[in-house]
VOGU-3710 file (C-alpha; in Angstrom, 3 decimals, decimal comma):
1> mniqslflpg> 0,000/0,000/0,000  1,317/3,468/-0,861  0,448/6,916/0,432  -1,658/7,929/-2,557  -3,801/4,812/-2,315  -4,914/5,872/1,172  -6,846/8,753/-0,344  -8,753/6,564/-2,789  -12,229/5,102/-2,099  -12,008/1,435/-1,217
11> aeggaertls> -8,368/1,742/-0,205  -6,588/-1,312/1,143  -7,463/-1,820/4,794  -11,193/-1,313/4,407  -13,547/1,621/4,454  -12,248/2,689/7,862  -8,905/3,547/6,252  -10,433/5,770/3,581  -9,638/9,347/4,533  -11,819/12,431/4,503
21> flfdgtveey> -10,427/15,582/2,892  -11,433/18,706/1,020  -9,078/18,423/-1,956  -6,568/15,952/-3,363  -4,778/16,684/-6,599  -1,590/17,894/-8,191  0,024/21,110/-7,004  -0,845/22,627/-10,386  -4,504/21,729/-9,935  -4,487/23,185/-6,457
31> aalpdankev> -2,820/26,398/-7,628  -5,693/26,905/-10,102  -8,258/27,028/-7,278  -9,493/30,539/-6,420  -8,993/29,978/-2,688  -5,564/28,327/-2,919  -3,301/29,271/-0,014  -0,546/31,465/-1,469  1,753/30,859/1,489  1,581/27,103/0,946
41> lsvvcaqekp> 2,180/27,492/-2,772  5,174/29,765/-2,211  6,795/27,067/-0,085  5,975/24,111/-2,313  6,745/25,912/-5,561  10,000/27,535/-4,448  11,630/25,846/-7,459  10,013/26,161/-10,865  10,809/22,573/-11,791  10,449/20,279/-8,761
51> avplrivtgl> 12,521/17,112/-8,837  9,384/14,963/-8,604  5,647/15,423/-9,272  3,852/16,575/-6,148  0,284/16,231/-4,956  -1,445/18,144/-2,185  -4,271/17,259/0,198  -6,163/19,930/2,136  -8,381/19,548/5,196  -7,255/15,975/5,827
61> kfditknvts> -9,387/14,562/8,648  -8,596/11,471/10,703  -9,604/9,842/13,980  -8,379/10,179/17,515  -7,428/6,598/18,325  -7,798/4,979/21,738  -4,326/3,501/21,624  -1,849/3,099/24,483  -0,414/6,608/24,200  -3,833/8,238/24,155
71> qiihykdafk> -4,757/6,253/27,257  -1,553/7,196/29,073  -1,989/10,950/28,632  -5,316/10,473/30,409  -7,380/13,061/28,573  -10,707/11,267/28,349  -12,550/14,345/27,122  -10,899/13,862/23,727  -12,795/10,581/23,348  -16,092/12,441/23,745
81> lenpaltvpy> -15,556/14,179/20,415  -17,096/12,930/17,211  -14,526/11,385/14,851  -12,817/12,274/12,625  -11,767/14,962/15,090  -8,229/15,776/13,911  -7,369/17,822/10,836  -4,112/18,285/8,928  -4,464/21,660/7,155  -2,163/20,724/4,265
91> mvygkkgeee> -0,187/17,643/3,311  2,088/17,513/0,284  3,226/14,107/-0,902  5,180/12,487/-3,705  7,605/9,742/-4,644  11,292/9,877/-5,440  12,471/6,602/-6,915  10,969/3,907/-4,722  10,756/6,155/-1,675  7,464/7,860/-0,862
101> familvpece> 7,379/10,958/1,303  4,914/13,427/2,754  5,106/16,841/4,407  2,646/18,238/6,946  2,252/22,000/6,538  0,681/24,127/9,277  0,061/27,815/8,423  0,882/30,655/10,793  -0,907/30,363/14,153  -0,154/30,386/17,871
111> agylyakaly> 2,182/27,506/18,819  2,011/26,297/15,228  5,084/24,076/15,455  3,707/22,205/18,475  0,538/21,396/16,562  2,518/20,352/13,491  4,590/17,906/15,552  1,518/16,595/17,380  -0,263/15,887/14,092  2,813/13,985/12,932
121> ycltekegtf> 2,814/11,934/16,126  -0,881/11,143/15,764  -0,616/10,156/12,094  2,439/7,927/12,519  1,772/6,342/15,920  0,865/2,675/16,270  -2,588/2,143/14,749  -2,314/5,592/13,176  -3,306/6,175/9,556  0,317/6,486/8,425
131> dnymnnivsf> 1,916/4,185/10,985  4,101/2,595/8,281  5,531/5,949/7,193  7,122/7,253/10,390  10,472/7,838/8,661  8,936/9,263/5,495  6,938/12,184/6,896  8,146/15,525/8,224  6,243/18,446/9,805  6,703/22,098/8,886
141> yldpdhieev> 5,311/25,211/10,498  5,014/28,052/7,981  6,495/30,629/10,307  7,050/33,997/8,583  10,250/34,440/10,612  11,731/31,223/9,198  9,914/30,880/5,892  13,072/30,945/3,764  14,536/28,121/5,844  11,316/26,149/5,439
151> kksvqdvisg> 11,432/26,623/1,660  14,948/25,219/1,590  13,980/22,306/3,823  11,010/21,469/1,582  13,330/21,343/-1,379  15,741/19,142/0,592  12,871/16,722/1,183  11,955/16,708/-2,497  15,538/16,244/-3,637  16,253/13,604/-1,022
161> ntsfgwiqry> 19,584/15,204/-0,107  18,886/15,460/3,636  17,371/12,957/6,046  13,927/13,679/7,446  15,210/13,122/10,973  17,910/15,772/10,625  15,427/18,278/9,191  12,918/17,719/11,995  15,570/17,962/14,707  16,717/21,266/13,225
171> ydkiyigrmd> 13,284/22,801/13,810  12,942/21,068/17,184  15,984/23,044/18,321  14,480/26,306/17,048  11,012/25,919/18,564  11,364/23,470/21,438  14,914/23,225/22,739  14,950/21,859/26,292  12,173/19,568/27,468  11,333/21,957/30,307
181> hlkelcvaes> 10,826/24,667/27,698  8,398/22,434/25,791  6,420/21,963/28,985  6,258/25,731/29,503  5,094/26,218/25,919  2,382/23,570/26,172  1,083/24,898/29,494  0,990/28,488/28,241  -0,704/27,551/24,968  -3,346/25,428/26,689
191> krvfrhaeel> -4,202/28,316/29,008  -4,481/30,621/25,989  -6,732/28,133/24,166  -9,231/27,879/27,009  -9,203/31,605/27,701  -10,056/32,142/24,049  -12,779/29,480/24,193  -14,352/31,198/27,184  -14,396/34,518/25,315  -16,070/32,913/22,298
201> leteeerkpv> -18,609/31,065/24,435  -19,842/34,399/25,712  -20,713/35,590/22,203  -20,973/32,660/19,787  -24,389/31,078/19,285  -22,938/27,822/17,960  -20,878/26,486/20,849  -20,027/22,960/19,684  -17,257/24,044/17,233  -15,720/26,265/19,914
211> itdaivrcyl> -15,648/23,494/22,500  -14,460/20,882/20,004  -11,593/23,091/18,836  -10,424/23,707/22,410  -10,524/20,011/23,336  -8,697/19,001/20,140  -5,967/21,569/20,683  -5,424/20,478/24,272  -5,287/16,839/23,175  -2,619/17,688/20,589
221> lkkcmyvhym> -0,580/19,615/23,148  -0,686/16,706/25,608  0,181/14,275/22,813  3,118/16,426/21,722  4,367/16,739/25,299  4,206/13,032/26,096  5,504/11,549/22,847  8,315/14,083/22,430  9,415/13,332/25,992  9,381/9,588/25,364
231> kaknllngry> 11,415/9,933/22,173  14,220/11,839/23,920  16,982/9,222/24,117  19,347/11,702/25,745  16,957/11,949/28,692  16,533/8,180/28,867  20,271/7,526/28,996  21,263/10,607/30,967  18,599/11,676/33,446  16,970/8,242/33,877
241> ggdiklqrta> 19,951/5,903/33,523  18,285/3,859/30,803  15,207/3,122/32,930  12,273/3,475/30,514  9,742/3,221/33,355  11,164/6,291/35,058  11,078/8,192/31,787  7,476/7,123/31,125  6,412/8,305/34,568  8,082/11,679/34,034
251> akeaanavpf> 6,570/12,017/30,555  3,112/11,280/31,929  3,581/13,866/34,682  4,650/16,440/32,089  1,564/15,735/29,968  -0,673/15,891/33,051  0,765/19,325/33,842  -0,867/20,734/30,697  -4,053/22,308/32,149  -7,512/22,027/30,648
261> vsyselwryr> -11,159/22,866/31,158  -13,249/19,726/30,879  -15,780/19,118/28,144  -18,647/19,265/30,651  -17,283/22,414/32,318  -17,243/24,221/28,978  -20,847/23,286/28,267  -21,942/24,301/31,772  -20,055/27,573/31,492  -22,027/28,507/28,414
271> eaienapkvt> -25,313/27,469/30,040  -24,483/29,521/33,148  -24,003/32,585/30,943  -27,305/31,982/29,154  -29,255/31,415/32,385  -27,709/34,210/34,410  -30,033/37,216/34,981  -29,185/40,470/33,286  -27,090/42,760/35,456  -28,904/46,070/35,823
281> tseeiavegs> -26,817/47,539/38,653  -23,241/47,376/39,811  -24,254/44,882/42,515  -23,484/41,206/42,105  -26,608/39,210/41,280  -27,062/35,543/42,142  -27,822/32,978/39,433  -31,511/32,014/39,461  -32,263/28,905/41,481  -28,991/29,073/43,366
291> dekaespeef> -27,549/30,840/46,380  -24,207/31,116/44,586  -23,140/34,287/42,832  -22,748/34,344/39,061  -19,159/33,448/38,200  -17,250/35,876/36,031  -14,964/34,646/33,213  -11,965/35,763/35,289  -13,146/33,815/38,351  -13,857/30,777/36,187
301> akrvlgiee> -10,362/30,891/34,661  -8,781/31,264/38,100  -10,752/28,353/39,558  -10,277/25,885/36,715  -6,912/26,836/35,259  -5,267/28,596/38,174  -4,880/31,775/36,136  -4,312/34,685/38,460  -4,197/37,552/35,988
//
């Protein structure tokens, strides 16, 4: 089975392996679309004559799997989401000689590299859609500050002159560095995600997409934290003396440190806003049917996430 066959109806492995996506075609076909992402095209088409024909998939959706890693990070709320819950914004793939390859591309966004790595981990993990292509896929974050480097790296992938592992480690050093730094990044981003969700829940009529997006992002952050920790051989041999159990315990603790607001809390938060009486004076007014005072977004964030500001 090859990568392209996974996008075809009736692909090997049964209907459950057939992927959902918005577009799958050649780069030239994609470029002709009126809504084609110019940033993506600028990276993929950095050379006028690519070494190999390339295809691009957009909006690639796949399932959150209840495998061992997903169980270990202990984020059960992710399993409450309707599958396919995960989305790869853009994936470019091709074949050089007998070797197939694919590139995950994540456009500019907060903590974009963390999400790009997490999507890679989810796609290539055991029982993942691309579990046989772990060494043939690389993740890129289309960071404006490093876009020229990304263009060069994309061309290195296409030409086959540089190993995928070396390319990925190069960007790991730029965006992640020390493992403690990754933990700080994941914690900060998760807090930002749920703050933003709370703000949207106050104004958006359709709450399901808001809640789903927050839960998915937190799941990806926890996945990135745990798997990246477990793949750090320098930590295994140095800090933990080769004891994989000690490393697994530490990785789990790091993933557990990424804070979240539960699925049910988010739904109740929205309902509390809808049911709260209108404030007509500067006095605090109790929620109907309760002796408790209406909880402000700031108080909610402090209680659930421990956010003081």
